[in-house]
ROTI-950108 format. One record per residue: residue number from 1; x, y, z of N, C-alpha, C in turn. Coordinates in Angstrom, 2 decimals. Layout:
N
     k     neast    nnorth       nup    caeast   canorth      caup     ceast    cnorth       cup
   NUM         X         Y         Z         X         Y         Z         X         Y         Z
...
***
This chain:
265
     k     neast    nnorth       nup    caeast   canorth      caup     ceast    cnorth       cup
     1    230.62     54.66     -5.80    231.43     55.27     -5.12    231.15     55.68     -3.90
     2    231.32     55.41     -2.90    231.10     56.04     -1.37    230.58     56.91     -1.17
     3    229.90     57.56     -0.51    230.04     59.09     -0.42    230.84     59.63      1.05
     4    231.91     60.37      0.28    233.03     61.10      1.64    231.82     61.74      2.61
     5    232.69     61.47      3.53    231.68     62.29      5.13    232.87     62.38      5.88
     6    233.08     63.78      5.84    234.21     64.27      7.24    233.61     64.63      8.06
     7    234.53     64.44      9.74    234.50     65.18     10.58    234.83     66.79     10.53
     8    233.95     67.38     11.34    233.99     68.45     11.21    235.17     69.02     12.83
     9    235.96     69.31     12.26    237.17     69.97     12.95    237.09     71.32     14.06
    10    235.77     72.33     13.58    235.84     73.23     13.91    236.10     72.93     16.00
    11    235.56     72.23     16.32    235.39     72.37     17.96    237.13     71.98     18.08
    12    238.01     71.16     17.48    239.27     70.68     18.23    240.35     72.02     17.60
    13    240.09     72.79     16.61    240.31     73.38     16.15    240.54     74.90     16.82
    14    239.69     75.15     17.67    239.04     76.20     18.48    240.07     76.13     19.36
    15    240.50     74.86     19.99    241.16     74.87     21.05    242.74     75.27     20.96
    16    243.07     75.16     19.57    244.42     75.52     19.28    244.60     77.04     19.09
    17    245.48     77.62     19.98    245.92     79.26     19.87    246.37     79.00     18.59
    18    246.19     80.53     17.82    246.25     81.08     16.31    247.87     81.33     16.09
    19    248.71     80.99     14.92    249.85     81.81     14.79    249.66     82.26     13.13
    20    250.02     83.39     13.31    250.35     83.99     11.54    251.76     83.42     10.97
    21    251.08     83.86      9.41    252.24     83.49      8.75    253.32     83.88      9.06
    22    253.01     85.13      9.20    254.60     85.94      9.67    255.35     85.41     10.54
    23    254.83     84.80     11.67    255.53     84.27     12.93    256.00     82.99     12.46
    24    255.14     81.91     11.60    255.76     80.66     11.84    256.77     80.88     10.54
    25    256.76     81.78      9.39    258.17     81.70      8.85    259.40     81.87      9.53
    26    259.23     82.50     10.77    260.00     82.60     11.61    261.14     81.74     11.98
    27    260.15     80.30     11.74    260.71     78.78     12.50    261.50     78.48     11.38
    28    263.01     78.88     11.83    264.02     78.38     10.98    264.32     76.88     11.25
    29    264.41     75.86     10.43    264.55     74.60     10.90    265.97     74.11     10.39
    30    267.03     74.78     10.92    268.18     74.29      9.78    268.87     73.26     10.09
    31    268.44     72.17     10.92    268.72     70.71     11.23    267.57     70.09     10.56
    32    266.89     70.17      9.39    265.50     69.51      9.40    265.65     68.17      9.41
    33    264.61     67.16      9.51    264.53     65.90      9.48    262.67     66.06      9.14
    34    262.17     65.53      8.28    261.05     65.10      8.25    260.41     63.73      7.95
    35    259.53     63.73      8.51    258.92     62.38      8.49    257.22     62.33      8.46
    36    256.81     61.49      7.93    255.39     61.38      7.23    254.80     60.03      8.06
    37    252.98     60.20      8.43    252.74     59.70      9.07    251.16     59.40      8.11
    38    250.16     58.48      8.45    249.10     57.91      8.17    248.11     57.63      8.64
    39    246.89     58.39      8.89    246.12     58.04      9.95    245.17     58.58      9.24
    40    243.56     58.44     10.18    242.24     59.02     10.01    241.47     59.95     10.82
    41    240.46     60.51     10.34    239.99     61.28     10.83    239.60     61.51     11.88
    42    239.32     60.06     12.68    239.25     60.31     14.11    239.96     60.35     15.14
    43    240.55     59.42     14.42    242.24     59.69     15.05    242.84     60.79     15.10
    44    242.90     61.56     14.09    243.33     63.31     13.79    242.31     64.06     15.27
    45    241.28     63.89     15.03    240.60     64.26     15.86    241.48     64.35     17.81
    46    241.49     63.16     18.02    242.22     62.85     19.13    243.25     63.60     18.92
    47    244.49     63.50     18.24    245.71     63.88     18.08    245.40     65.58     18.11
    48    244.82     66.33     17.78    244.09     67.68     18.04    244.51     68.06     19.24
    49    243.68     67.19     19.88    243.27     67.73     21.20    244.17     67.19     22.11
    50    245.47     66.15     21.81    246.83     66.36     22.55    247.29     67.25     22.36
    51    247.28     67.83     20.82    248.27     69.09     20.73    247.69     70.16     21.35
    52    246.48     70.57     21.56    246.24     71.79     21.88    246.66     71.73     23.30
    53    246.42     70.22     24.26    247.04     70.39     25.61    248.39     70.78     26.09
    54    248.90     70.71     24.82    250.65     70.42     24.45    251.10     71.80     24.33
    55    250.17     72.94     24.25    250.25     74.12     23.64    250.55     74.55     22.19
    56    250.31     73.22     21.26    250.58     73.71     19.61    249.98     74.98     19.32
    57    250.20     75.48     18.74    249.52     76.75     17.60    249.01     76.53     16.08
    58    247.95     77.06     15.52    247.33     76.65     14.16    247.76     77.60     13.92
    59    248.34     77.73     12.31    248.67     78.73     11.31    247.04     79.23     11.01
    60    247.07     80.49     11.06    245.40     81.04     10.62    245.83     82.01      9.68
    61    245.05     81.90      8.02    244.79     82.30      6.75    243.50     82.68      6.69
    62    243.67     84.50      6.29    242.47     84.80      6.35    241.03     84.15      7.20
    63    241.61     84.20      8.63    240.84     84.05      9.68    240.44     82.10      9.71
    64    241.20     81.55      8.93    240.33     80.27      8.64    241.82     78.90      9.21
    65    241.66     78.17     10.00    242.76     77.55     10.43    242.52     75.83      9.50
    66    241.47     76.20      8.59    241.74     74.94      7.87    242.23     75.35      6.51
    67    242.92     75.16      5.86    243.29     76.04      4.65    242.95     75.05      3.24
    68    242.84     75.60      1.98    242.58     74.83      1.08    243.56     75.25      0.10
    69    244.11     73.78     -0.26    245.25     73.95     -1.70    244.96     72.99     -2.48
    70    245.37     73.94     -4.25    244.77     73.21     -5.53    246.11     73.15     -5.97
    71    246.91     71.83     -6.31    248.11     71.63     -6.98    247.86     70.59     -8.30
    72    248.44     71.62     -9.19    248.87     70.63    -10.60    249.89     70.15    -10.84
    73    250.10     68.89    -10.68    251.38     68.30    -10.92    251.89     67.55    -12.36
    74    253.15     68.42    -12.76    253.38     67.84    -14.64    254.09     66.88    -14.10
    75    254.67     66.91    -15.31    255.45     65.48    -16.03    255.52     65.43    -17.08
    76    256.68     64.28    -17.65    256.79     64.23    -18.78    255.89     63.06    -19.99
    77    255.86     63.12    -21.14    254.77     62.14    -21.85    255.06     60.82    -21.06
    78    256.45     60.27    -21.07    256.59     58.90    -20.02    256.35     59.24    -18.68
    79    255.96     60.06    -18.03    256.50     59.87    -16.42    256.90     59.91    -15.95
    80    258.59     60.86    -16.44    259.78     60.79    -15.86    259.80     60.77    -14.50
    81    259.08     61.73    -14.23    259.32     61.89    -12.62    258.41     60.72    -11.76
    82    257.51     60.25    -12.04    256.65     59.54    -10.99    257.66     58.04    -11.53
    83    257.88     57.83    -12.65    259.11     56.64    -12.00    260.31     56.92    -11.73
    84    260.99     58.17    -11.19    262.01     57.70    -11.24    261.84     57.47     -9.15
    85    260.67     58.34     -9.00    260.19     57.78     -7.58    259.56     56.53     -7.50
    86    259.36     55.82     -8.04    258.84     54.24     -8.65    260.11     53.65     -8.40
    87    261.44     53.50     -8.88    262.24     52.92     -9.17    263.13     53.53     -8.31
    88    263.18     54.10     -7.30    263.73     54.24     -6.06    264.72     55.25     -6.60
    89    265.11     55.83     -7.42    266.37     56.97     -7.48    266.04     57.95     -6.63
    90    267.14     58.27     -5.99    267.36     58.85     -4.86    267.38     60.01     -4.76
    91    267.77     60.59     -6.10    267.77     62.11     -6.72    266.68     62.01     -7.70
    92    266.01     62.62     -7.14    264.90     62.99     -7.95    264.28     64.47     -7.70
    93    263.17     64.90     -8.88    262.26     66.21     -8.53    261.12     65.66     -8.81
    94    260.46     67.05     -8.70    258.81     67.05     -8.58    258.31     68.72     -9.25
    95    257.52     68.61    -10.08    257.20     69.81    -10.71    255.82     69.89    -10.51
    96    255.21     71.40    -10.02    253.97     71.12     -9.73    253.57     72.82     -9.70
    97    252.71     73.19     -9.69    251.99     74.86     -9.54    250.74     74.69     -8.47
    98    250.87     75.66     -7.70    249.91     74.99     -6.22    249.38     76.57     -5.86
    99    248.17     76.66     -6.13    247.08     77.97     -5.44    246.66     77.49     -4.08
   100    247.19     78.57     -2.99    247.07     78.43     -1.63    245.78     79.45     -1.41
   101    244.46     78.96     -1.83    243.18     78.96     -2.10    242.60     80.58     -1.11
   102    243.13     80.28      0.03    242.48     81.40      1.23    243.29     82.84      0.96
   103    244.56     82.75      0.68    245.17     84.01      0.19    245.00     84.30     -1.17
   104    245.02     83.28     -2.35    245.19     83.37     -3.69    246.00     83.50     -4.37
   105    247.54     83.23     -3.68    248.64     83.05     -4.24    248.64     81.86     -4.86
   106    249.41     82.14     -5.89    249.56     80.45     -7.23    251.28     80.60     -6.98
   107    252.23     79.64     -6.99    253.56     79.83     -7.11    253.93     78.11     -8.23
   108    254.94     78.33     -8.70    255.66     77.41     -9.76    256.30     76.55     -8.69
   109    256.14     75.59     -8.37    257.43     74.69     -7.56    257.82     73.51     -7.77
   110    258.98     73.65     -7.53    260.44     72.82     -8.08    260.46     72.18     -6.51
   111    260.15     70.73     -6.41    260.72     70.24     -5.39    262.19     69.22     -5.58
   112    262.80     69.35     -5.28    264.11     68.33     -5.24    264.97     67.46     -3.94
   113    265.03     66.22     -4.07    265.23     64.99     -3.18    266.88     64.68     -3.44
   114    267.82     65.02     -2.60    269.15     64.75     -2.64    268.88     63.54     -2.40
   115    270.72     62.88     -2.54    270.53     61.35     -1.73    271.06     61.13     -0.57
   116    270.54     61.90      0.42    270.56     62.25      1.60    269.09     61.90      2.07
   117    268.57     61.84      1.31    266.89     62.15      1.67    266.50     63.16      1.90
   118    266.98     64.42      1.95    266.50     65.76      2.04    265.84     66.47      1.01
   119    264.62     66.92      1.15    263.93     67.44      0.17    264.09     69.22      0.25
   120    264.45     70.00     -0.76    264.34     71.48     -0.90    263.13     71.59     -1.87
   121    262.86     72.81     -1.56    261.39     73.76     -2.49    262.07     74.76     -2.83
   122    261.96     75.06     -4.32    262.22     76.35     -5.15    260.86     76.57     -5.52
   123    260.83     78.09     -5.18    258.81     78.45     -6.00    258.93     79.99     -6.49
   124    258.68     80.38     -7.19    257.89     81.74     -7.86    256.88     81.85     -8.03
   125    256.10     82.80     -7.75    254.69     83.57     -7.62    254.69     83.50     -9.10
   126    253.67     83.07     -9.98    252.80     82.87    -11.18    251.03     83.59    -10.82
   127    250.26     84.05    -11.93    249.16     84.16    -11.62    248.73     83.07    -11.95
   128    247.47     83.06    -10.92    246.72     81.93    -11.18    245.82     81.52    -12.39
   129    246.11     82.45    -13.17    245.24     82.18    -14.91    246.44     81.10    -15.73
   130    247.79     81.02    -14.54    249.00     79.91    -15.16    248.95     78.64    -14.74
   131    247.99     78.44    -13.82    247.91     77.07    -13.16    247.78     76.03    -13.98
   132    247.67     76.09    -14.68    247.25     75.00    -15.94    248.46     74.90    -17.29
   133    248.68     76.47    -17.27    249.81     76.46    -18.71    250.72     77.78    -18.10
   134    251.74     77.61    -17.90    252.85     78.47    -17.84    253.79     78.76    -18.51
   135    253.56     78.23    -19.96    254.46     78.29    -21.12    254.71     79.14    -21.53
   136    253.16     80.45    -21.58    253.73     81.88    -22.13    254.32     83.15    -21.62
   137    254.55     82.40    -19.87    255.38     83.32    -18.83    257.16     82.80    -19.27
   138    257.93     84.08    -19.40    259.05     83.44    -20.29    259.88     83.56    -18.77
   139    259.67     84.39    -17.39    260.37     84.16    -16.27    260.26     82.98    -15.30
   140    258.73     82.31    -15.89    258.42     81.02    -15.34    259.03     80.25    -16.12
   141    259.08     79.93    -17.28    259.82     79.24    -17.87    261.53     79.11    -17.65
   142    262.15     80.36    -17.39    263.33     80.59    -17.79    263.56     79.92    -15.48
   143    262.51     79.88    -15.34    263.40     79.31    -13.84    262.76     78.12    -13.78
   144    261.99     77.50    -14.42    261.76     76.05    -14.66    263.39     75.22    -14.90
   145    263.75     75.88    -16.14    265.28     75.65    -17.29    266.00     75.71    -15.90
   146    266.20     76.72    -15.11    267.39     76.72    -14.03    267.09     75.94    -13.06
   147    266.20     75.36    -12.44    266.15     74.89    -11.20    265.76     73.58    -11.35
   148    265.39     73.19    -12.53    264.93     72.01    -12.89    265.67     71.09    -13.56
   149    265.54     69.36    -14.25    266.19     69.29    -15.35    265.43     69.35    -16.60
   150    264.10     69.89    -16.41    262.90     69.65    -17.64    263.23     71.54    -17.95
   151    262.81     71.02    -18.94    262.15     72.81    -20.15    260.79     72.64    -20.25
   152    260.64     73.47    -20.42    258.25     73.72    -20.38    258.22     72.80    -21.57
   153    258.58     72.73    -22.79    258.41     71.78    -23.55    258.24     70.52    -23.47
   154    258.83     69.89    -22.27    259.09     68.93    -22.11    257.79     68.01    -21.20
   155    257.01     69.02    -20.87    256.12     68.93    -19.50    254.66     69.51    -19.80
   156    253.95     68.82    -19.36    252.10     68.89    -19.32    251.37     68.87    -17.83
   157    250.45     69.12    -17.56    249.93     68.31    -16.89    249.23     67.45    -16.65
   158    249.59     66.64    -15.05    248.69     65.31    -14.89    248.01     64.60    -13.76
   159    248.14     65.84    -13.41    247.01     65.62    -11.70    246.70     66.87    -11.47
   160    245.29     66.59    -11.03    245.09     67.79    -10.32    245.24     67.24     -8.69
   161    245.53     67.80     -7.68    244.97     67.17     -6.31    244.28     68.39     -5.72
   162    243.28     68.44     -5.10    242.90     69.31     -3.71    242.61     68.42     -2.61
   163    243.21     69.22     -1.39    242.98     68.96     -0.01    242.72     70.24      1.01
   164    242.97     69.70      2.04    242.57     70.90      2.97    243.49     70.70      3.68
   165    244.40     71.65      4.39    245.56     71.37      5.38    245.34     72.31      6.65
   166    245.92     71.76      7.70    245.76     72.35      9.15    247.41     72.26      9.55
   167    248.36     73.67     10.15    249.68     73.41      9.89    249.65     74.47     11.70
   168    250.85     72.74     12.49    250.92     73.28     13.61    252.35     73.70     14.11
   169    252.16     74.21     15.06    253.72     74.96     15.23    253.78     74.47     16.78
   170    254.90     73.83     17.41    255.32     73.21     18.75    255.31     74.74     19.63
   171    255.22     75.13     20.90    255.72     76.26     21.60    256.93     76.37     21.62
   172    257.89     75.72     21.36    259.33     75.88     21.35    260.10     75.99     20.11
   173    258.64     76.46     18.98    259.44     76.87     17.29    260.36     75.73     16.58
   174    260.29     74.52     17.70    261.48     73.67     16.69    260.90     72.22     15.41
   175    259.72     72.89     15.80    258.66     71.57     14.56    257.26     72.13     13.85
   176    257.39     71.75     12.92    256.10     72.11     12.22    255.23     70.91     11.69
   177    254.02     71.00     11.69    253.22     69.62     11.30    252.16     70.11     10.22
   178    252.22     69.76      9.29    251.02     69.82      7.89    250.60     68.42      8.17
   179    248.88     68.69      8.40    248.01     67.71      8.22    247.11     67.59      7.20
   180    247.04     67.19      6.29    246.63     67.20      4.73    244.97     66.08      4.83
   181    243.74     66.81      4.78    242.70     65.77      5.32    241.96     66.30      3.37
   182    240.65     65.66      2.97    239.96     65.77      2.04    240.98     65.53      0.84
   183    241.60     64.71      0.83    242.41     64.35     -0.62    241.62     63.81     -1.73
   184    241.78     65.00     -2.68    240.97     64.21     -3.85    241.70     64.54     -5.25
   185    241.30     63.94     -6.23    242.54     63.45     -7.28    241.44     63.50     -8.48
   186    242.51     64.08     -9.90    241.96     64.06    -11.26    242.64     63.79    -12.01
   187    242.97     62.48    -12.78    243.89     62.80    -14.21    243.40     63.60    -15.11
   188    244.40     64.35    -15.62    243.78     65.22    -16.74    244.17     64.14    -17.99
   189    245.12     62.99    -17.91    245.50     62.60    -19.16    244.40     60.82    -19.31
   190    243.92     60.30    -18.60    243.00     59.36    -18.20    241.58     59.69    -17.81
   191    240.92     60.69    -17.72    239.92     61.29    -17.01    239.50     60.70    -15.57
   192    240.13     60.14    -15.03    239.60     59.49    -13.81    239.91     60.04    -12.64
   193    238.75     60.04    -11.68    239.33     60.67    -10.45    238.74     59.56     -9.24
   194    239.82     59.95     -8.23    239.27     59.58     -6.79    239.54     60.63     -5.57
   195    238.98     59.67     -4.41    239.75     60.63     -3.18    240.11     59.38     -2.36
   196    240.75     59.83     -1.41    241.36     59.03     -0.26    240.02     59.06      0.99
   197    239.22     59.35      1.02    237.59     59.33      1.58    238.40     60.21      3.17
   198    238.62     59.20      4.20    239.05     60.18      5.23    240.41     59.99      5.95
   199    240.55     59.43      5.12    242.76     59.13      4.90    243.14     60.61      5.91
   200    244.06     60.71      6.19    244.96     61.98      6.76    246.55     61.46      6.78
   201    247.13     62.44      5.92    248.24     62.62      5.91    249.22     63.82      6.55
   202    249.99     63.54      7.49    250.83     64.35      8.38    252.06     63.87      7.58
   203    253.08     65.05      7.70    254.34     65.54      7.18    254.52     65.77      8.87
   204    255.64     65.89      9.36    256.22     66.48     10.46    258.03     67.10      9.76
   205    257.67     68.15     10.12    259.31     68.84      9.77    259.69     69.19     11.20
   206    260.90     68.86     11.73    261.77     68.81     13.23    262.93     69.43     12.50
   207    263.38     69.92     13.81    264.52     70.16     14.20    265.20     69.15     14.62
   208    266.32     68.46     13.92    266.66     67.01     14.41    267.10     66.96     15.63
   209    267.80     68.53     16.27    268.39     68.39     17.86    267.68     68.53     19.00
   210    266.67     68.96     18.68    265.60     69.29     19.33    264.58     67.98     19.54
   211    264.23     67.61     20.74    263.42     66.47     21.00    261.64     67.00     20.73
   212    260.72     65.52     20.04    259.65     66.21     19.47    258.36     65.61     20.16
   213    258.01     66.58     20.62    256.51     66.21     21.36    255.38     65.82     20.54
   214    255.39     66.21     19.59    254.17     65.39     18.22    254.74     64.05     18.55
   215    255.36     63.75     17.98    256.29     62.02     18.10    255.28     61.11     18.91
   216    255.74     61.99     20.26    255.16     61.01     21.08    253.57     61.07     21.07
   217    253.18     61.86     20.63    251.70     62.62     20.53    251.17     61.16     19.97
   218    251.83     61.27     18.59    251.46     60.14     17.43    251.71     58.66     18.13
   219    252.55     58.40     18.50    252.92     57.42     18.70    251.84     56.57     20.01
   220    251.60     57.36     21.27    250.55     57.38     21.81    249.04     56.95     21.05
   221    248.87     57.54     19.81    247.49     57.13     18.98    248.30     55.91     18.09
   222    249.42     55.22     18.60    249.48     54.23     17.55    249.32     54.82     15.90
   223    250.19     55.92     15.41    250.24     56.42     14.11    251.96     56.31     13.85
   224    252.45     55.24     12.56    253.64     55.23     12.98    253.80     55.71     11.51
   225    255.24     56.18     11.58    255.57     56.69      9.99    255.27     55.77      8.63
   226    255.22     56.43      7.56    254.87     55.69      6.42    255.60     56.50      5.33
   227    255.98     56.01      4.62    256.53     56.93      3.46    255.23     56.82      2.24
   228    254.81     58.17      2.08    253.76     57.84      0.99    254.15     59.08      0.10
   229    253.50     59.52     -0.83    253.59     60.79     -1.96    252.15     60.81     -2.30
   230    251.63     61.74     -2.32    250.08     62.17     -2.63    250.47     62.16     -4.59
   231    251.15     62.20     -4.98    251.29     62.34     -6.35    251.66     60.67     -6.89
   232    251.80     60.12     -6.36    252.77     58.45     -6.86    251.01     57.74     -6.54
   233    250.71     58.24     -5.33    249.62     57.17     -4.95    248.34     57.60     -6.08
   234    247.69     58.86     -5.96    247.06     59.69     -6.87    247.24     58.97     -8.59
   235    248.54     58.39     -8.68    248.44     58.25    -10.29    248.39     56.80    -10.05
   236    248.64     56.03     -9.26    248.37     54.78     -9.50    247.21     54.33     -9.43
   237    246.40     55.13     -8.83    244.81     55.08     -8.70    244.20     55.37     -9.95
   238    244.83     56.40    -10.64    244.02     56.93    -11.60    244.71     56.63    -13.38
   239    245.59     55.68    -13.01    246.34     55.72    -14.46    246.85     54.35    -14.55
   240    245.49     53.09    -14.98    245.90     51.90    -15.22    246.88     51.59    -15.82
   241    247.51     52.52    -16.75    248.75     51.83    -17.72    249.90     52.06    -16.77
   242    249.81     52.72    -15.77    251.24     53.03    -15.41    251.73     51.75    -14.53
   243    253.05     51.58    -15.01    253.90     50.15    -13.99    253.70     51.16    -12.70
   244    253.19     50.78    -11.64    253.17     51.09    -10.02    253.41     50.04     -9.04
   245    253.73     48.88     -9.32    253.30     47.81     -8.32    254.05     48.11     -7.11
   246    255.30     49.10     -6.87    255.76     49.40     -5.62    254.76     50.09     -4.70
   247    253.62     50.88     -5.41    253.06     52.02     -4.37    251.68     51.26     -4.05
   248    251.00     49.41     -5.09    250.24     49.12     -4.35    250.19     48.60     -3.08
   249    251.19     48.68     -2.28    251.25     48.23     -0.92    250.56     49.62      0.09
   250    250.93     50.44     -0.78    250.24     51.90      0.03    249.54     51.99      0.08
   251    248.46     51.76     -1.09    246.76     51.97     -1.33    246.32     51.03     -0.24
   252    246.98     49.69      0.08    246.00     48.54      0.78    246.50     49.26      2.18
   253    247.47     49.89      2.39    247.82     50.34      3.89    246.74     51.78      3.87
   254    246.26     52.33      3.25    245.59     53.76      3.05    243.61     52.92      3.28
   255    243.56     52.05      2.39    242.38     51.11      2.64    242.59     50.90      4.01
   256    243.34     50.21      4.76    243.35     49.62      6.16    243.20     50.27      7.03
   257    243.82     51.51      6.81    243.76     52.70      7.63    242.32     53.26      7.56
   258    241.45     53.64      6.57    240.07     54.03      6.46    239.23     52.72      6.69
   259    239.60     51.72      6.42    238.38     50.46      6.46    237.54     50.41      5.49
   260    238.17     50.83      4.16    237.15     51.19      2.96    237.96     51.03      2.20
   261    237.65     50.25      0.87    237.89     50.34     -0.58    238.16     51.46     -1.28
   262    239.07     51.88     -1.94    239.38     53.41     -2.49    238.39     52.57     -3.70
   263    237.63     53.99     -4.14    237.03     54.10     -5.79    237.70     54.79     -6.16
   264    237.62     54.23     -7.73    237.75     55.51     -8.74    236.67     55.45     -9.88
   265    236.89     56.69    -10.21    235.38     57.08    -10.99    236.11     57.52    -12.72
***
């Protein structure tokens, strides 16, 4: 398996003015439009330089602008949530527990996509010790049953996802950008692991009524929108038995973007 080598973004991040979590939470995107993009780390370095020149600010948590995330995705024995996405079901859900490593906070999160393509997330804080199993937490079980289609006895951990994230906000506070790097996955059910090497997944959340500086920056670097789910790509790579033909093209696109073959161990 190729050794993952990553660019240090320290210098690029230093050029970005900071923004606190409290300030960022004040950004209310009432008419939100979400778009995802795929690129590599060398292109990201140039994007960050342009973002700094345009006045974008970077979220700082515990003194860091590159923050670590650890997510555990849950699914049914038959991978209902994975197949709902694969089979293009418009209304679908994903259930995960996510730890924000720098802050030490852990949440049970339920993402729901409606038939208009909009995604809403509901979450409640849980102890870190419940990342892999919250079944003994009555409040968490009740939250799951109330906010999702599933009960705790129907779900179990499927996938561990780890990555580092940069979060940017534009000067007008009309768009947020999450940039995920160092993506690594382990499938609990198959025991297989993989990484996306130097691939970068960007998600732009913008107020649909406002012009987007970042769209122009991405276009300048020939970075185009792409629909990609970390959970679905990772499960396709790490579960050979899953029916996943729809996502094979996404994997080929990632490999073309990084100029390398993705390898599973």
